C-alpha positions in Angstrom: -41.7 39.6 76.2 -43.0 42.7 78.3 -44.7 45.2 76.0 -44.3 48.8 77.3 -47.0 51.3 76.4 -46.6 54.2 74.4 -48.4 56.8 76.9 -47.3 57.1 80.4 -49.2 59.4 82.8 -47.0 61.6 84.7 -48.3 62.1 88.3 -47.4 66.0 88.6 -49.0 69.2 87.9 -45.7 71.2 88.4 -45.1 72.8 84.9 -41.4 73.0 85.5 -41.1 69.5 86.3 -43.4 68.4 83.4 -41.3 70.2 80.9 -38.0 68.7 82.0 -39.6 65.0 82.2 -40.9 65.4 78.8 -37.6 66.4 77.3 -35.8 63.6 78.9 -38.7 61.0 78.0 -39.1 61.8 74.4 -39.3 58.0 73.5 -42.8 58.1 75.2 -46.0 60.1 74.9 -46.1 61.9 78.5 -49.5 62.9 79.8 -49.6 65.1 82.8 -52.2 63.8 85.4 -54.2 67.2 84.8 -55.2 65.9 81.4 -57.3 63.3 83.4 -58.6 65.7 86.0 -56.4 64.2 88.7 -55.7 66.4 91.6 -52.4 66.5 93.5 -51.9 63.7 95.9 -51.3 64.0 99.6 -47.6 63.5 100.6 -47.6 62.6 104.3 -44.7 60.2 104.1 -41.3 61.1 105.5 -39.2 59.7 102.9 -38.9 60.5 99.1 -39.7 56.9 97.8 -42.9 56.7 99.9 -44.3 59.9 98.6 -43.4 59.0 95.1 -45.1 55.8 95.3 -48.2 57.3 96.8 -48.4 59.9 94.0 -48.1 57.2 91.3 -50.8 55.1 92.8 -53.0 58.1 93.1 -52.7 58.9 89.6 -52.7 55.2 88.3 -56.0 54.5 90.1 -57.7 57.5 88.6 -56.4 57.1 84.9 -56.1 53.5 84.5 -52.8 53.8 82.8 -49.0 53.1 83.7 -47.8 55.9 85.6 -44.5 57.6 86.7 -43.9 59.9 89.5 -41.2 61.4 91.3 -40.5 63.1 94.6 -37.5 65.2 95.0 -36.3 67.9 97.2 -33.3 69.7 98.6 -31.3 68.2 101.4 -29.1 70.9 103.4 -26.3 69.5 105.7 -26.3 72.3 107.9 -30.0 72.0 108.6 -29.9 68.3 109.4 -31.5 67.4 106.0 -34.1 70.2 105.9 -36.1 71.2 104.0 -36.3 67.5 102.6 -39.4 66.1 101.7 -41.2 69.3 102.5 -39.1 71.3 100.0 -41.9 72.5 97.7 -43.8 73.8 100.8 -40.9 74.8 103.2 -42.5 78.0 103.9 -45.8 76.8 104.1 -48.8 75.5 102.0 -48.9 77.6 98.7 -45.7 79.1 99.2 -43.8 80.4 96.1 -40.3 79.4 94.9 -39.1 82.8 96.4 -40.9 82.2 99.7 -39.2 79.0 100.2 -35.7 80.4 99.1 -36.1 83.3 101.3 -36.6 81.0 104.4 -33.9 79.0 103.3 -31.3 81.9 103.2 -32.6 83.1 106.8 -32.0 79.7 108.3 -28.6 79.6 106.9 -27.8 83.2 107.9 -24.4 83.1 109.5 -23.3 79.8 108.2 -19.9 79.4 106.8 -19.7 78.9 103.0 -17.7 75.5 103.6 -20.7 74.6 105.8 -23.3 75.2 103.3 -23.3 72.0 101.4 -26.3 70.5 100.0 -27.8 68.0 97.4 -30.8 67.7 95.3 -32.2 64.2 95.6 -34.9 62.7 93.3 -36.7 59.2 93.6 -38.5 58.4 90.3 -40.8 55.4 90.2 -43.0 53.7 87.4 -46.1 51.5 88.1 -47.7 49.4 85.5 -50.8 49.8 87.2 -52.2 51.2 90.7 -51.8 47.8 92.5 -48.3 46.9 90.8 -46.5 44.9 93.4 -43.1 45.4 91.8 -42.6 49.1 90.9 -39.4 50.2 89.3 -37.5 52.7 91.5 -34.6 54.8 90.6 -32.7 57.8 92.4 -30.5 60.4 91.6 -28.5 62.9 93.5 -27.0 66.3 92.5 -24.2 67.8 94.8 -23.8 71.5 95.4 -23.8 74.2 97.9 -26.2 77.0 98.9 -25.3 80.7 97.9 -26.4 83.4 100.3 -28.3 85.1 97.5 -30.0 84.2 94.5 -28.3 84.2 90.9 -29.6 83.1 87.6 -33.1 83.3 85.9 -33.7 79.6 84.5 -35.0 76.7 86.1 -37.4 76.5 89.1 -37.5 75.8 92.7 -34.3 76.3 94.6 -32.0 76.3 91.4 -31.2 80.2 91.8 -29.4 79.5 95.2 -27.8 76.0 94.3 -24.3 76.8 93.4 -22.1 74.3 91.5 -18.5 74.8 92.3 -17.3 72.7 89.4 -19.2 74.9 87.0 -18.8 78.4 88.9 -22.5 78.9 88.5 -25.9 78.1 89.9 -28.4 75.7 88.5 -30.3 78.5 87.4 -27.6 79.7 85.0 -27.3 76.4 83.1 -29.4 75.9 79.9 -32.3 73.4 80.0 -30.2 70.9 77.9 -27.1 71.0 80.3 -29.2 70.8 83.5 -30.9 67.6 82.2 -27.7 66.0 81.8 -26.6 66.9 85.1 -29.6 67.1 87.6 -30.9 64.8 90.0 -33.9 64.4 88.0 -32.1 63.6 84.8 -29.9 60.9 86.6 -33.1 59.2 87.9 -34.9 59.4 84.6 -32.0 57.9 82.8 -32.0 55.1 85.3 -35.8 54.7 85.2 -35.8 54.4 81.3 -32.8 51.9 81.3 -34.9 49.6 83.7 -38.0 50.1 81.5 -36.2 49.0 78.5 -34.6 45.9 80.3 -38.1 45.2 81.3 -39.0 45.2 77.8 -36.5 42.6 77.0 -37.7 40.3 79.6 -39.8 37.4 78.9 -43.6 37.6 79.9 -44.9 35.3 82.8 
C-alpha cells in the first residue's frame, strides 16, 4: 500500500492562497515553500496545467519533499479568455489586486451585463518527487459574472468583482468557509485529496 507523507510542501508564497489551502487540507501538515527559502518559479507556459507542474517541480527539487501546486486564474468570455494564466500579473509585473481589477473593468467598459460571463479555473497537481512521471492532476471551475465595480472586503484577487448570480453577492462577500465549499480551488483540492486517498489504498509496486 502506498504510504502518504504527513508533510506536503505548497509551491506558493501567496498568503491568501496558502490560507485557503491549509484550511482545506487539514489532514496534512502544509508547509509553504518559503519555509525552505524557495523563490517563486517562472510561469512561461500558456496553460494552467503546465504552469502548475512547473511550480511543483521547482519546489520539489529544492525541498526534496512531496509537493502540491496550483495555477489558477480568471477567464472572461468577452475578452477571449483573458486574463487567463496571467491573471495575477494582468496589469504588469508586481501589479496589485486593485491594479488588475482596474484593468479588467476598463477592458469591459461598455460590455452588457449579459455578456460579462466569466469563470475562475484552478488546476491543482501533486508530485511525490521532482521527477514523478505520474502527477496527480485535478481541476475545478467556478462560474460567475464580472460586476462593473468592486463589492465586498473578503477574499483576494478578483473576488470583489466576481458576481455570483445564484447567491446575489460577490465572492468577496462570502465567508471563508462558504467560499471554500464553492470555489474553483476548493473543488480542485477536494478532487486532489480524493485522488491522494485512493492512491493510499493502492498496492505498492
